C-alpha positions as CSV (number, residue, x, y, z in Angstrom):
1,M,25.4,-21.8,22.4
2,E,27.7,-18.7,22.6
3,H,27.2,-18.1,18.8
4,Y,23.4,-18.0,19.2
5,L,23.6,-15.8,22.3
6,D,25.8,-13.4,20.2
7,I,23.2,-13.3,17.4
8,F,20.4,-12.7,20.0
9,L,22.2,-9.8,21.7
10,R,23.5,-8.3,18.5
11,S,20.0,-8.3,17.0
12,F,18.8,-5.7,19.5
13,T,21.6,-3.2,18.8
14,E,21.3,-3.7,15.0
15,Y,17.5,-3.3,15.0
16,W,17.8,-0.2,17.2
17,G,20.3,1.2,14.7
18,Y,17.9,0.4,11.9
19,L,15.0,2.1,13.6
20,K,17.1,5.2,14.3
21,S,18.1,5.4,10.7
22,E,14.5,5.1,9.6
23,M,13.5,8.0,11.9
24,L,16.5,10.2,11.0
25,F,17.2,9.2,7.3
26,T,20.8,8.4,8.3
27,Y,21.4,5.2,6.2
28,D,23.5,4.7,3.2
29,Y,22.4,1.2,2.3
30,K,19.2,2.2,0.5
31,P,17.7,5.2,-1.2
32,W,16.0,7.8,1.0
33,W,12.6,7.1,-0.4
34,E,12.6,3.5,0.8
35,N,11.7,4.5,4.3
36,Y,9.1,2.1,5.9
37,L,8.3,4.4,8.8
38,Y,7.4,7.5,6.9
39,W,5.7,5.6,4.1
40,L,3.5,4.0,6.7
41,I,2.6,7.4,8.1
42,L,2.0,8.9,4.6
43,L,-0.2,6.0,3.4
44,S,-2.1,6.1,6.7
45,L,-2.7,9.8,6.4
46,A,-3.8,9.5,2.8
47,V,-6.3,6.7,3.4
48,W,-7.6,8.5,6.5
49,G,-8.0,11.6,4.4
50,L,-10.1,9.7,1.9
51,E,-12.3,8.5,4.8
52,L,-12.8,12.0,6.0
53,L,-13.6,13.3,2.4
54,A,-15.9,10.5,1.4
55,P,-17.0,8.3,4.3
56,W,-19.2,5.3,3.6
57,R,-20.7,5.5,7.1
58,K,-21.5,9.2,7.3
59,G,-22.2,9.2,11.1
60,Q,-18.9,7.6,12.0
61,R,-16.6,10.1,13.8
62,A,-13.2,11.0,12.4
63,F,-11.6,9.7,15.6
64,R,-13.8,6.6,15.7
65,R,-13.9,4.2,18.6
66,D,-10.5,2.9,19.5
67,F,-8.8,5.1,16.8
68,W,-5.7,5.7,19.0
69,L,-5.5,2.1,20.1
70,D,-5.3,1.0,16.5
71,A,-2.8,3.8,15.7
72,F,-0.6,2.4,18.5
73,Y,-1.0,-1.1,17.1
74,M,0.3,0.1,13.7
75,F,3.6,1.2,15.2
76,F,3.8,-1.7,17.7
77,N,3.4,-4.5,15.2
78,F,5.5,-2.8,12.5
79,F,8.4,-1.6,14.7
80,L,8.2,-1.9,18.5
81,L,7.6,-5.7,18.5
82,S,10.9,-6.3,16.7
83,L,12.7,-3.8,19.0
84,I,11.6,-5.6,22.2
85,G,12.5,-9.1,21.0
86,Y,10.8,-10.5,18.0
87,N,13.7,-9.6,15.7
88,A,16.3,-11.3,18.0
89,V,14.2,-14.5,18.5
90,S,13.5,-14.8,14.7
91,N,17.2,-14.3,13.8
92,V,18.2,-17.1,16.3
93,A,15.4,-19.3,15.0
94,V,16.6,-18.9,11.4
95,E,20.2,-19.7,12.3
96,L,19.1,-22.8,14.3
97,F,17.0,-24.0,11.4
98,S,19.8,-23.5,9.0
99,D,22.2,-25.4,11.2
100,L,19.7,-28.2,11.6
101,L,19.4,-28.5,7.8
102,G,23.2,-28.5,7.7
103,I,23.3,-31.7,9.8
104,F,21.5,-33.4,7.0
105,G,23.7,-31.9,4.3
106,I,21.1,-29.4,3.2
107,T,22.7,-26.0,2.5
108,N,20.2,-24.5,0.2
109,L,16.4,-24.7,0.4
110,V,15.9,-23.2,-3.1
111,A,13.8,-25.7,-5.2
112,I,12.6,-23.3,-7.9
113,E,15.1,-20.8,-9.3
114,V,13.4,-17.7,-10.6
115,G,16.3,-15.2,-10.0
116,S,16.7,-15.0,-13.8
117,W,13.1,-14.0,-14.4
118,P,12.1,-10.4,-15.2
119,V,11.6,-8.3,-12.1
120,W,7.9,-7.9,-12.8
121,A,7.4,-11.6,-13.0
122,Q,9.3,-12.2,-9.7
123,F,7.1,-9.5,-8.0
124,A,3.9,-11.1,-9.4
125,L,4.9,-14.6,-8.3
126,M,6.0,-13.4,-4.8
127,F,2.7,-11.5,-4.4
128,I,0.5,-14.4,-5.5
129,V,2.3,-17.2,-3.6
130,A,2.7,-15.1,-0.4
131,D,-1.0,-14.1,-0.5
132,L,-2.2,-17.7,-1.0
133,I,-0.2,-18.8,2.0
134,Q,-1.5,-16.0,4.1
135,W,-5.1,-16.8,3.0
136,N,-4.7,-20.3,4.3
137,V,-3.1,-19.1,7.5
138,H,-5.9,-16.7,8.0
139,R,-8.4,-19.6,7.7
140,L,-6.4,-21.5,10.3
141,L,-6.7,-18.5,12.7
142,H,-10.4,-18.9,12.5
143,A,-10.7,-22.7,12.5
144,V,-8.2,-23.7,15.2
145,P,-9.6,-22.7,18.7
146,W,-6.3,-21.7,20.3
147,L,-5.3,-19.6,17.3
148,W,-8.7,-18.0,17.2
149,E,-8.1,-16.7,20.8
150,F,-5.2,-14.6,19.4
151,H,-7.2,-13.6,16.3
152,K,-10.0,-12.2,18.4
153,V,-7.8,-9.1,19.0
154,H,-8.3,-8.2,15.3
155,H,-12.0,-9.0,15.4
156,S,-12.5,-6.9,18.5
157,V,-12.9,-3.9,16.2
158,K,-16.4,-2.4,16.6
159,E,-16.0,0.5,14.2
160,M,-14.1,-0.1,11.1
161,G,-11.3,2.3,9.9
162,F,-8.0,2.1,8.1
163,A,-5.9,1.6,11.2
164,A,-7.9,-1.5,12.2
165,H,-5.8,-3.2,9.5
166,L,-2.8,-3.5,11.9
167,R,-4.7,-4.3,15.1
168,F,-3.6,-7.8,15.6
169,H,-2.1,-10.0,18.3
170,W,1.7,-10.2,18.3
171,M,1.5,-14.0,18.2
172,E,-0.1,-13.7,14.7
173,T,3.3,-12.4,13.4
174,I,5.0,-15.5,14.7
175,V,2.3,-17.8,13.2
176,Y,2.3,-16.2,9.7
177,K,6.1,-15.9,9.5
178,T,6.8,-19.4,10.7
179,I,4.3,-21.1,8.2
180,Q,5.4,-19.1,5.2
181,Y,9.1,-19.2,5.8
182,V,9.9,-22.5,4.2
183,P,7.6,-22.2,1.1
184,L,9.0,-18.8,0.3
185,A,12.6,-19.9,0.9
186,M,12.1,-22.7,-1.6
187,I,11.6,-20.2,-4.3
188,G,14.9,-18.6,-5.4
189,F,13.8,-15.0,-5.7
190,G,16.6,-12.8,-7.1
191,L,15.0,-9.6,-5.8
192,K,16.9,-7.9,-3.1
193,D,14.2,-5.3,-2.3
194,F,10.5,-6.0,-1.8
195,F,9.9,-2.5,-0.6
196,I,7.4,-1.5,-3.3
197,L,5.5,-4.9,-3.0
198,H,5.4,-4.5,0.8
199,M,4.0,-1.0,0.7
200,F,1.5,-2.0,-1.9
201,T,0.1,-4.7,0.4
202,V,0.0,-2.2,3.3
203,L,-2.1,0.2,1.1
204,I,-4.5,-2.6,0.1
205,G,-4.8,-3.6,3.8
206,H,-5.5,0.0,4.8
207,L,-8.2,0.3,2.1
208,N,-9.8,-3.0,3.0
209,H,-10.5,-1.7,6.5
210,A,-11.3,1.9,5.6
211,N,-14.6,3.6,5.9
212,L,-14.9,3.8,2.1
213,N,-17.6,2.8,-0.3
214,L,-15.3,0.8,-2.7
215,D,-15.5,-2.5,-4.4
216,Y,-13.3,-1.8,-7.5
217,G,-16.0,-2.9,-10.0
218,P,-15.0,-6.1,-12.0
219,L,-11.7,-6.1,-10.1
220,R,-13.5,-7.0,-6.9
221,Y,-13.2,-10.7,-8.0
222,I,-9.4,-10.3,-7.8
223,L,-8.7,-7.6,-5.2
224,N,-10.0,-7.6,-1.7
225,N,-12.0,-4.4,-0.9
226,P,-13.8,-2.6,1.9
227,K,-17.3,-3.8,0.9
228,M,-16.2,-7.4,0.9
229,H,-13.9,-7.3,3.9
230,I,-16.4,-5.7,6.3
231,W,-18.4,-8.9,6.0
232,H,-15.3,-10.8,7.3
233,H,-15.8,-8.8,10.5
234,V,-19.5,-9.4,10.8
235,K,-20.6,-10.5,14.3
236,V,-23.3,-13.0,13.3
237,L,-21.8,-15.2,10.6
238,P,-24.0,-16.4,7.7
239,V,-25.5,-19.9,8.0
240,G,-23.2,-22.6,6.7
241,H,-20.0,-20.6,7.5
242,P,-19.2,-21.3,11.2
243,Y,-15.6,-20.3,10.9
244,G,-15.9,-17.2,8.9
245,I,-16.0,-15.8,5.3
246,N,-14.0,-13.6,3.0
247,F,-10.6,-14.6,4.3
248,G,-8.7,-12.7,1.6
249,I,-5.7,-10.6,2.6
250,S,-4.8,-8.7,-0.6
251,L,-6.6,-10.9,-3.1
252,S,-10.3,-11.8,-3.0
253,L,-9.6,-14.4,-5.8
254,W,-9.0,-17.3,-3.3
255,D,-12.4,-16.8,-1.7
256,Y,-14.2,-16.9,-5.0
257,L,-12.2,-20.0,-6.1
258,F,-12.7,-21.9,-2.9
259,G,-16.3,-20.9,-2.0
260,T,-15.7,-18.7,1.0
261,A,-16.7,-15.4,-0.7
262,V,-20.0,-14.2,0.8
263,I,-21.6,-10.8,0.5
264,P,-25.2,-11.2,1.5
265,S,-26.1,-7.5,1.2
266,D,-24.7,-4.0,1.6
267,G,-22.6,-4.3,4.7
268,R,-22.3,-0.6,5.6
269,D,-24.2,-0.8,8.9
270,I,-23.7,-4.4,10.0
271,E,-22.6,-5.1,13.6
272,L,-19.0,-6.1,13.9
273,G,-17.2,-8.3,16.4
274,F,-17.8,-11.8,17.8
275,D,-19.9,-13.6,20.3
276,G,-18.9,-12.4,23.8
277,D,-16.8,-9.4,22.6
278,G,-18.4,-7.4,25.4
279,Q,-16.2,-9.2,27.9
280,F,-13.1,-9.0,25.7
281,P,-10.2,-6.8,27.0
282,Q,-10.4,-3.2,25.7
283,D,-6.9,-2.1,26.5
284,F,-3.6,-3.0,24.7
285,V,-2.0,-4.9,27.6
286,G,-5.1,-7.0,28.2
287,Q,-5.3,-7.9,24.5
288,A,-1.5,-8.6,24.3
289,V,-1.7,-11.2,27.0
290,H,-5.0,-12.7,25.8
291,G,-4.5,-16.3,24.7
292,V,-1.2,-16.5,26.4
293,V,-2.1,-15.9,30.0
294,R,-5.0,-18.0,31.2
295,K,-7.8,-16.4,33.2
């Protein structure tokens, strides 16, 4: 027990040290350009700039409804959540899981060794496998009632913009990470750094939620895009799809393969939200406790 307590407490100081190094560029364990914090800011400003230069919805304000709430969510879900406890709890959980496997003589979860593959092939496999898992988790968030209560935070967006990408309940992080941990651990990726892949998915997510008239032409059947994803947020779902449509995270491919891709018409001015969203909490604290604290 003392061992786990030590991991728990040490995680706070280690993550605070990491966060300080991100803010001040005071690390020597990676190149300066692999800075999550400032890349998040730069990508956000770039996509916001595109929204201002060529908005799809011309009448939408630059500082749209809940702009600052969504901006806070970006930093909370990317950094502050780990600082206040998620990193510590996840580190202990991983150690406990590893010790549990050790009881049964399992010391290595790797079932498919791809460490010898070319880097590009490892990146491609990681991207595709992770996205397929996330697509399925996303469907669960809509289909399972108690998970949907958490996911309502993301669907409470009433005016779409890039920062809406990272407005989601902190419990979603736990759900996604828990479900994808074992499948990804079973693939022996030799890559030590997923920075480029991670920032690429952030960029796609920002663009999916941006106020931009984009569908990528023929690539729309592979990559998720703003004109497809806005229908995922539609308030009144199409007939025959009670749990939602267009569940793609980075790839639209899964929706086309499994019959959940639906784009009835141009979705520029559709109403966003969900039934009863007028009574949903409008502030961060109210949304953070929603689904956890019963009314």
